[in-house]
C-alpha positions, 0 to 999 in steps of 0.5 A, spaced: 536 509 676 532 510 683 529 514 685 531 516 693 530 520 700 534 521 705 531 524 712 532 525 719 526 525 723 525 525 731 523 519 735 516 521 734 516 522 727 518 530 726 522 532 720 521 539 722 521 544 728 517 549 731 521 553 735 525 558 731 525 565 733 528 572 730 534 571 735 535 564 733 533 563 725 534 555 727 532 554 733 535 549 739 530 543 736 533 544 729 541 542 732 537 536 736 535 533 730 540 534 726 547 534 731 549 527 729 549 529 722 552 535 722 558 532 727 560 527 721 567 528 718 563 528 711 558 533 713 564 537 715 567 536 709 562 536 704 558 542 707 562 546 711 568 545 706 572 543 713 578 538 710 582 538 716 579 531 719 575 532 724 568 530 724 565 523 726 567 517 722 562 511 724 556 509 722 553 516 721 558 518 717 557 512 713 550 514 711 552 521 710 557 519 705 551 515 702 547 521 701 551 524 696 553 517 692 550 517 685 546 522 686 545 525 678 539 530 680 535 532 686 527 535 687 526 539 693 521 543 696 520 551 696 521 551 704 527 546 703 530 552 699 527 558 703 523 562 699 518 561 705 523 565 709 525 570 703 519 570 698 521 578 696 528 577 695 530 575 688 538 575 690 537 569 695 540 563 693 539 558 698 542 556 705 548 554 703 552 559 701 556 560 694 557 552 693 551 549 694 553 542 697 549 538 691 553 538 685 547 536 680 541 539 678 536 541 682 529 542 681 526 547 686 517 547 686 514 553 687 508 557 685 512 563 683 518 561 678 524 565 677 530 564 672 535 558 674 541 560 678 548 557 677 553 556 682 560 553 683 561 546 684 556 544 679 549 546 683 544 549 679 537 550 681 531 550 677 525 553 679 519 550 676 511 549 678 509 544 676 506 536 679 511 531 683 510 526 677 513 531 671 518 534 676 521 527 676 521 526 669 525 533 668 530 531 674 530 523 671 532 527 664 538 530 667 540 525 672 544 522 666 542 515 668 544 516 676 539 516 682 534 522 683 533 524 690 527 528 693 530 532 698 524 534 702 521 537 706 517 532 709 509 534 705 513 532 699 517 526 701 510 524 703 506 525 697 512 521 693 511 516 697 503 516 697 504 515 689 509 509 690 514 513 687 519 512 692 525 506 691 529 507 697 527 511 702 532 512 708 530 515 714 535 517 720 532 517 727 534 521 733 532 519 740 529 526 741 522 528 742 519 534 738 511 533 740 510 538 734 512 540 727 511 536 720 510 528 721 513 524 716 509 518 717 501 521 717 496 517 712 503 512 710 499 506 713 503 499 711 507 503 708 513 497 709 509 492 705 512 495 699 519 494 701 525 490 704 526 493 712 533 493 715 535 497 721 542 499 724 544 503 730 549 508 730 554 510 736 549 516 737 543 512 738 540 514 732 537 508 728 538 508 721 532 505 717 532 504 710 526 501 706 528 498 699 523 496 694 
């Protein structure tokens, strides 16, 4: 069992965007950030349920496949689940439709716990108010020996990195500049010292860097 992170960031280190509007709730920058990942065959099949075979099959797709491989549980923040956007909607079930792509228990850290939601395909969302260490213990206990992914957002990932709890960190660095948002690397000086680091450049220009303990 390993504790894993997979995150997409801009060249200047931002993992979030700030250009959302009511008309464009994701903004234009979001697709600039995740476009290469969305274009992969794995994303098309696993997230969009498109089994026609379309999508890229190069290096980006290799990492997209790895993203879903051997995950037994996930931990994510309330923001990633969408609770910041829909705080008063008891029927909100996340961004991923009736059959989310996780297919495992997902623990959502929130200050406003709510009943668990069992979804199609094996995903169950548990809403818990606790600290990162306890959340990791809960996730590990149900992962059946598989890996636990810290799913983000970047502030949560940073907390786990600062605590030395991440065994493998994969960042996909997209060659765009965002200029603002939440940066992954703040207050992590010297992080690389505890890891073996390798990098690989995809056909899209995305640089995939893996920090492996």
